[in-house]
OpenMM code with the backbone's topology and positions (N, CA, C; nanometers):
from openmm import Vec3, app, unit

residues = "MET ILE CYS CYS GLN PHE VAL PHE ALA PRO GLY GLY TYR ASP GLU GLU PHE HIS ARG LEU ASP GLN GLU ILE ASP ALA TYR ALA ARG ALA LEU PRO GLY PHE VAL SER ALA GLN THR TRP THR ALA PRO GLU ARG GLY LEU VAL ASN ALA ILE TYR TYR PHE THR ASP THR ALA SER VAL ARG GLU LEU ALA ARG PHE PRO ALA HIS ARG GLU ALA LYS ASP HIS VAL HIS ARG TRP TYR GLN GLY TYR GLN VAL VAL ILE SER ASN VAL THR ALA THR TYR GLY ASP ASP ARG LEU THR THR HIS PRO".split()
positions = [
    Vec3(0.0660, -0.1416, -0.0013),
    Vec3(-0.0369, -0.0149, -0.0211),
    Vec3(0.0775, 0.1517, 0.0160),
    Vec3(0.0557, 0.2321, -0.0605),
    Vec3(0.1013, 0.3687, -0.0892),
    Vec3(0.0271, 0.4705, -0.0436),
    Vec3(0.0954, 0.5355, 0.1035),
    Vec3(-0.0161, 0.6659, 0.1637),
    Vec3(0.1443, 0.8109, 0.1314),
    Vec3(-0.0347, 0.8749, 0.0594),
    Vec3(0.0787, 1.0049, -0.0151),
    Vec3(0.0499, 1.1005, 0.1407),
    Vec3(0.1051, 1.1630, 0.1595),
    Vec3(0.0853, 1.2632, 0.2699),
    Vec3(0.1631, 1.4081, 0.2648),
    Vec3(-0.0223, 1.4980, 0.2402),
    Vec3(0.0306, 1.6625, 0.1952),
    Vec3(0.0292, 1.6655, 0.3440),
    Vec3(0.1361, 1.7382, 0.3830),
    Vec3(0.1658, 1.8003, 0.5096),
    Vec3(0.1565, 1.9726, 0.4403),
    Vec3(0.0668, 2.0930, 0.5294),
    Vec3(0.0505, 2.1775, 0.4527),
    Vec3(0.0627, 2.2663, 0.6117),
    Vec3(0.0728, 2.4598, 0.5353),
    Vec3(0.0522, 2.5883, 0.6602),
    Vec3(-0.0471, 2.6025, 0.5880),
    Vec3(-0.1810, 2.6302, 0.6223),
    Vec3(-0.2984, 2.6657, 0.4782),
    Vec3(-0.2711, 2.8241, 0.5131),
    Vec3(-0.3044, 2.8799, 0.3834),
    Vec3(-0.2936, 3.0127, 0.3831),
    Vec3(-0.4589, 3.0359, 0.3360),
    Vec3(-0.4282, 3.1819, 0.2867),
    Vec3(-0.5626, 3.1918, 0.1774),
    Vec3(-0.6447, 3.1149, 0.1070),
    Vec3(-0.7858, 3.1359, 0.1354),
    Vec3(-0.8573, 2.9708, -0.0085),
    Vec3(-0.9139, 3.0890, -0.0982),
    Vec3(-0.9742, 3.0545, -0.1990),
    Vec3(-1.0582, 3.1605, -0.2737),
    Vec3(-1.1564, 3.0619, -0.3586),
    Vec3(-1.2222, 3.1131, -0.4161),
    Vec3(-1.2950, 2.9648, -0.4836),
    Vec3(-1.2407, 2.8706, -0.6233),
    Vec3(-1.1285, 2.8975, -0.6907),
    Vec3(-1.0535, 2.8091, -0.7639),
    Vec3(-1.0307, 2.7087, -0.6599),
    Vec3(-0.9393, 2.7414, -0.5484),
    Vec3(-0.8926, 2.6617, -0.4354),
    Vec3(-0.9982, 2.5078, -0.4188),
    Vec3(-1.0892, 2.5799, -0.3587),
    Vec3(-1.2103, 2.5112, -0.3332),
    Vec3(-1.2472, 2.4147, -0.4346),
    Vec3(-1.3118, 2.4796, -0.5648),
    Vec3(-1.3112, 2.4028, -0.7120),
    Vec3(-1.1943, 2.2278, -0.7174),
    Vec3(-1.0184, 2.3084, -0.7150),
    Vec3(-0.9980, 2.2242, -0.7192),
    Vec3(-0.9426, 2.1166, -0.6812),
    Vec3(-1.0017, 2.1891, -0.5203),
    Vec3(-0.9798, 2.0376, -0.4261),
    Vec3(-1.0796, 1.9800, -0.4417),
    Vec3(-1.1683, 1.9593, -0.4576),
    Vec3(-1.2865, 1.8824, -0.4786),
    Vec3(-1.2873, 1.8258, -0.6029),
    Vec3(-1.2092, 1.8930, -0.7009),
    Vec3(-1.2155, 1.7993, -0.8178),
    Vec3(-1.1316, 1.6707, -0.7728),
    Vec3(-1.0131, 1.7403, -0.7204),
    Vec3(-0.8943, 1.6509, -0.7210),
    Vec3(-0.9416, 1.5024, -0.6143),
    Vec3(-0.9694, 1.5674, -0.5168),
    Vec3(-1.0643, 1.4530, -0.3957),
    Vec3(-1.1586, 1.4022, -0.4849),
    Vec3(-1.2351, 1.3770, -0.5530),
    Vec3(-1.3247, 1.3358, -0.6422),
    Vec3(-1.2422, 1.1883, -0.7691),
    Vec3(-1.1579, 1.2445, -0.7819),
    Vec3(-1.1046, 1.2017, -0.8642),
    Vec3(-1.0082, 1.0785, -0.7913),
    Vec3(-0.9709, 1.1311, -0.7367),
    Vec3(-0.8399, 1.0009, -0.6103),
    Vec3(-1.0458, 0.9349, -0.5949),
    Vec3(-1.0429, 0.9319, -0.5180),
    Vec3(-1.1757, 0.7923, -0.4698),
    Vec3(-1.2162, 0.7902, -0.6154),
    Vec3(-1.1901, 0.7710, -0.6982),
    Vec3(-1.2884, 0.7258, -0.7941),
    Vec3(-1.1497, 0.6718, -0.9417),
    Vec3(-1.0370, 0.6420, -0.8308),
    Vec3(-0.9509, 0.5557, -0.9082),
    Vec3(-0.9913, 0.4025, -0.8804),
    Vec3(-0.9122, 0.3237, -0.8876),
    Vec3(-0.9115, 0.2221, -0.9313),
    Vec3(-0.8589, 0.1331, -0.8272),
    Vec3(-0.7566, 0.2230, -0.8017),
    Vec3(-0.6172, 0.1720, -0.6384),
    Vec3(-0.6647, 0.2039, -0.5257),
    Vec3(-0.7613, 0.3343, -0.5283),
    Vec3(-0.7922, 0.4292, -0.3936),
    Vec3(-0.8154, 0.3507, -0.3166),
    Vec3(-0.7664, 0.3613, -0.1970),
    Vec3(-0.8222, 0.2854, -0.0250),
    Vec3(-0.9160, 0.3619, 0.0700),
    Vec3(-0.8313, 0.4744, 0.1128),
    Vec3(-0.8749, 0.5693, 0.1897),
    Vec3(-0.8835, 0.6925, 0.2228),
    Vec3(-0.9200, 0.8116, 0.2723),
    Vec3(-0.8443, 0.9640, 0.2606),
    Vec3(-0.8704, 0.9946, 0.3700),
    Vec3(-0.7758, 1.0624, 0.5166),
    Vec3(-0.7876, 1.0891, 0.5817),
    Vec3(-0.7384, 1.2313, 0.6525),
    Vec3(-0.7822, 1.3300, 0.6853),
    Vec3(-0.7354, 1.4309, 0.7230),
    Vec3(-0.6768, 1.4606, 0.9116),
    Vec3(-0.5510, 1.4679, 0.9026),
    Vec3(-0.5639, 1.5801, 1.0776),
    Vec3(-0.4544, 1.6435, 1.0282),
    Vec3(-0.5663, 1.7351, 1.1856),
    Vec3(-0.4950, 1.9058, 1.2021),
    Vec3(-0.3636, 1.9244, 1.3476),
    Vec3(-0.2284, 1.9434, 1.3327),
    Vec3(-0.2037, 1.9886, 1.4304),
    Vec3(-0.1992, 2.1413, 1.5092),
    Vec3(-0.2811, 2.1541, 1.5195),
    Vec3(-0.3139, 2.3076, 1.5393),
    Vec3(-0.2391, 2.4611, 1.6460),
    Vec3(-0.1405, 2.3031, 1.7466),
    Vec3(-0.0399, 2.3888, 1.8221),
    Vec3(0.0796, 2.4896, 1.7171),
    Vec3(-0.0009, 2.3492, 1.5426),
    Vec3(0.1055, 2.3852, 1.4704),
    Vec3(0.1075, 2.4743, 1.3158),
    Vec3(-0.0137, 2.4491, 1.3569),
    Vec3(-0.0396, 2.5848, 1.2546),
    Vec3(-0.0839, 2.4255, 1.1343),
    Vec3(-0.0874, 2.2739, 1.0798),
    Vec3(-0.0099, 2.2330, 1.0227),
    Vec3(-0.1390, 2.1252, 0.9876),
    Vec3(-0.1509, 2.0652, 0.8808),
    Vec3(-0.3150, 2.0078, 0.7987),
    Vec3(-0.2488, 1.8830, 0.7839),
    Vec3(-0.2795, 1.7658, 0.7580),
    Vec3(-0.1716, 1.6821, 0.6843),
    Vec3(-0.3323, 1.6012, 0.6467),
    Vec3(-0.3101, 1.5883, 0.5146),
    Vec3(-0.4285, 1.5508, 0.3725),
    Vec3(-0.3436, 1.4109, 0.3904),
    Vec3(-0.4227, 1.3143, 0.3557),
    Vec3(-0.3331, 1.1957, 0.3773),
    Vec3(-0.4371, 1.1072, 0.2974),
    Vec3(-0.4250, 0.9921, 0.1639),
    Vec3(-0.4866, 0.9265, 0.0566),
    Vec3(-0.4261, 0.8362, 0.0352),
    Vec3(-0.4419, 0.6846, 0.0650),
    Vec3(-0.3763, 0.5576, 0.0716),
    Vec3(-0.4778, 0.5027, -0.0292),
    Vec3(-0.3360, 0.4462, -0.1066),
    Vec3(-0.3726, 0.3851, -0.2430),
    Vec3(-0.2841, 0.2317, -0.2298),
    Vec3(-0.4051, 0.0996, -0.3221),
    Vec3(-0.3192, -0.0133, -0.3605),
    Vec3(-0.1984, -0.0296, -0.4448),
    Vec3(-0.1191, 0.0640, -0.5131),
    Vec3(-0.0541, 0.0284, -0.6227),
    Vec3(-0.0139, 0.2225, -0.6051),
    Vec3(0.1235, 0.2271, -0.6917),
    Vec3(0.1691, 0.3174, -0.7909),
    Vec3(0.0657, 0.4021, -0.8498),
    Vec3(0.0613, 0.2700, -0.9624),
    Vec3(0.0027, 0.3534, -1.1015),
    Vec3(-0.1477, 0.4564, -1.0471),
    Vec3(-0.1640, 0.4122, -0.9398),
    Vec3(-0.3146, 0.4960, -0.9373),
    Vec3(-0.2284, 0.6185, -0.8696),
    Vec3(-0.1665, 0.6479, -0.7791),
    Vec3(-0.1000, 0.7436, -0.7698),
    Vec3(-0.0003, 0.8351, -0.8625),
    Vec3(0.0448, 0.7773, -0.9153),
    Vec3(0.0785, 0.8037, -1.0858),
    Vec3(0.0069, 0.8805, -1.2173),
    Vec3(-0.1096, 0.8029, -1.1459),
    Vec3(-0.2590, 0.8759, -1.1971),
    Vec3(-0.2963, 1.0134, -1.1416),
    Vec3(-0.2441, 1.0243, -0.9830),
    Vec3(-0.3232, 1.1356, -1.0108),
    Vec3(-0.2535, 1.2444, -0.9768),
    Vec3(-0.1128, 1.1870, -1.0194),
    Vec3(-0.0359, 1.3513, -1.0134),
    Vec3(-0.0689, 1.3938, -1.1625),
    Vec3(-0.1048, 1.2804, -1.2581),
    Vec3(-0.0672, 1.3753, -1.3887),
    Vec3(-0.2081, 1.4478, -1.4075),
    Vec3(-0.3231, 1.4440, -1.2965),
    Vec3(-0.4800, 1.4670, -1.3706),
    Vec3(-0.4416, 1.6394, -1.3242),
    Vec3(-0.5192, 1.6627, -1.4944),
    Vec3(-0.4848, 1.8410, -1.4893),
    Vec3(-0.5510, 1.9173, -1.3520),
    Vec3(-0.6423, 1.8659, -1.2990),
    Vec3(-0.6556, 1.9467, -1.1746),
    Vec3(-0.5354, 1.9682, -1.0685),
    Vec3(-0.5313, 1.8448, -1.0442),
    Vec3(-0.3866, 1.8068, -0.9851),
    Vec3(-0.3144, 1.9053, -1.0550),
    Vec3(-0.2071, 1.9227, -1.1257),
    Vec3(-0.1683, 1.9808, -1.2208),
    Vec3(-0.1279, 2.1271, -1.2097),
    Vec3(-0.2766, 2.1724, -1.2330),
    Vec3(-0.2968, 2.2913, -1.1861),
    Vec3(-0.2896, 2.4027, -1.0972),
    Vec3(-0.3684, 2.3122, -0.9871),
    Vec3(-0.3241, 2.2778, -0.7847),
    Vec3(-0.1958, 2.3395, -0.7599),
    Vec3(-0.1088, 2.2413, -0.8459),
    Vec3(0.0400, 2.2498, -0.8343),
    Vec3(0.1046, 2.3918, -0.9154),
    Vec3(0.0445, 2.4187, -0.9804),
    Vec3(0.0595, 2.5276, -1.0149),
    Vec3(0.1055, 2.6932, -0.9264),
    Vec3(-0.0451, 2.6673, -0.8337),
    Vec3(-0.0621, 2.7840, -0.7582),
    Vec3(-0.1222, 2.7473, -0.6006),
    Vec3(0.0070, 2.6425, -0.5592),
    Vec3(0.0546, 2.5964, -0.4430),
    Vec3(0.1013, 2.7431, -0.3488),
    Vec3(0.1907, 2.8304, -0.3733),
    Vec3(0.1991, 2.8973, -0.2604),
    Vec3(0.0924, 3.0332, -0.2638),
    Vec3(-0.0224, 3.0583, -0.3615),
    Vec3(-0.0770, 3.0960, -0.3334),
    Vec3(-0.2071, 3.0740, -0.1982),
    Vec3(-0.2238, 2.9639, -0.1738),
    Vec3(-0.2867, 2.9249, -0.1215),
    Vec3(-0.2316, 2.8087, 0.0581),
    Vec3(-0.0766, 2.7745, 0.0114),
    Vec3(-0.0540, 2.8186, 0.1821),
    Vec3(0.0577, 2.8403, 0.1686),
    Vec3(0.1030, 2.8540, 0.3200),
    Vec3(0.2442, 2.9287, 0.3595),
    Vec3(0.3551, 2.8384, 0.3848),
    Vec3(0.3214, 2.6730, 0.3611),
    Vec3(0.4405, 2.6524, 0.3027),
    Vec3(0.3621, 2.4813, 0.3388),
    Vec3(0.4318, 2.3826, 0.2608),
    Vec3(0.3730, 2.2734, 0.1819),
    Vec3(0.4625, 2.1256, 0.2253),
    Vec3(0.4941, 2.0061, 0.2702),
    Vec3(0.5907, 1.8935, 0.2569),
    Vec3(0.5031, 1.7873, 0.2047),
    Vec3(0.5553, 1.6750, 0.1165),
    Vec3(0.4498, 1.5674, 0.0313),
    Vec3(0.5691, 1.4644, 0.1034),
    Vec3(0.4673, 1.3896, 0.1918),
    Vec3(0.5528, 1.2537, 0.1945),
    Vec3(0.4696, 1.2029, 0.0966),
    Vec3(0.5859, 1.0390, 0.0397),
    Vec3(0.4830, 0.9216, -0.0169),
    Vec3(0.5694, 0.8234, 0.0327),
    Vec3(0.5165, 0.7236, 0.1259),
    Vec3(0.5182, 0.6669, 0.1147),
    Vec3(0.5025, 0.4570, 0.1593),
    Vec3(0.5899, 0.3700, 0.1333),
    Vec3(0.5171, 0.2702, 0.1654),
    Vec3(0.5116, 0.1835, 0.2639),
    Vec3(0.3406, 0.1586, 0.2571),
    Vec3(0.3438, 0.1147, 0.3625),
    Vec3(0.3424, -0.0301, 0.4174),
    Vec3(0.3644, -0.1338, 0.4612),
    Vec3(0.4555, -0.2558, 0.5156),
    Vec3(0.3208, -0.3569, 0.6349),
    Vec3(0.1938, -0.2007, 0.6905),
    Vec3(0.1437, -0.3275, 0.7903),
    Vec3(0.0098, -0.2197, 0.8234),
    Vec3(-0.0586, -0.2803, 0.8870),
    Vec3(-0.1303, -0.2108, 0.9814),
    Vec3(-0.2064, -0.2722, 0.9975),
    Vec3(-0.2282, -0.2878, 1.1480),
    Vec3(-0.3095, -0.3113, 1.2507),
    Vec3(-0.3326, -0.2782, 1.3739),
    Vec3(-0.4574, -0.2866, 1.4324),
    Vec3(-0.5419, -0.2400, 1.5813),
    Vec3(-0.6733, -0.3640, 1.5727),
    Vec3(-0.6813, -0.3534, 1.6598),
    Vec3(-0.7762, -0.3606, 1.6951),
    Vec3(-0.9311, -0.3687, 1.5786),
    Vec3(-0.9677, -0.2653, 1.4870),
    Vec3(-1.0634, -0.3105, 1.4058),
    Vec3(-1.1601, -0.2615, 1.4772),
    Vec3(-1.1617, -0.1186, 1.5600),
    Vec3(-1.2806, -0.0506, 1.6557),
    Vec3(-1.2760, 0.0771, 1.6024),
    Vec3(-1.1255, 0.1104, 1.4696),
    Vec3(-1.1378, 0.2942, 1.4786),
    Vec3(-1.1358, 0.2671, 1.3197),
    Vec3(-1.2660, 0.3674, 1.2150),
    Vec3(-1.3109, 0.3307, 1.0728),
    Vec3(-1.1696, 0.3897, 1.0578),
    Vec3(-1.0789, 0.4479, 1.0511),
    Vec3(-0.9953, 0.5740, 0.9947),
    Vec3(-0.8885, 0.4921, 0.9206),
    Vec3(-0.8997, 0.4101, 0.9972),
    Vec3(-0.7028, 0.3418, 0.8861),
    Vec3(-0.7596, 0.2658, 0.7685),
    Vec3(-0.6791, 0.2412, 0.6792),
    Vec3(-0.6930, 0.1963, 0.5409),
    Vec3(-0.7026, 0.0159, 0.5762),
] * unit.nanometer
topology = app.Topology()
chain = topology.addChain("A")
for resn in residues:
    res = topology.addResidue(resn, chain)
    for name in ("N", "CA", "C"):
        topology.addAtom(name, app.Element.getBySymbol(name[0]), res)
């Protein structure tokens, strides 16, 4: 499984941001390899972590090539005060199955 994290410090959002954000999220969720998504905040640091899980790298590549995603990347500094992308391979997940937030 592939974990894609977009950690960012929010800035100012406009109509274009919300349109692209909705398009990208809908596209990601429609990809065959999509598993789940979740968002975490660290208010003490002013950060947000949007996390998407996929079964394969092909789906991640498709998301990266999605025109709305490419357009949003061109304007990232307009909407965020800073960001970091972390892509990782998940080797295991486990728990007591009482949480619905895990992939």
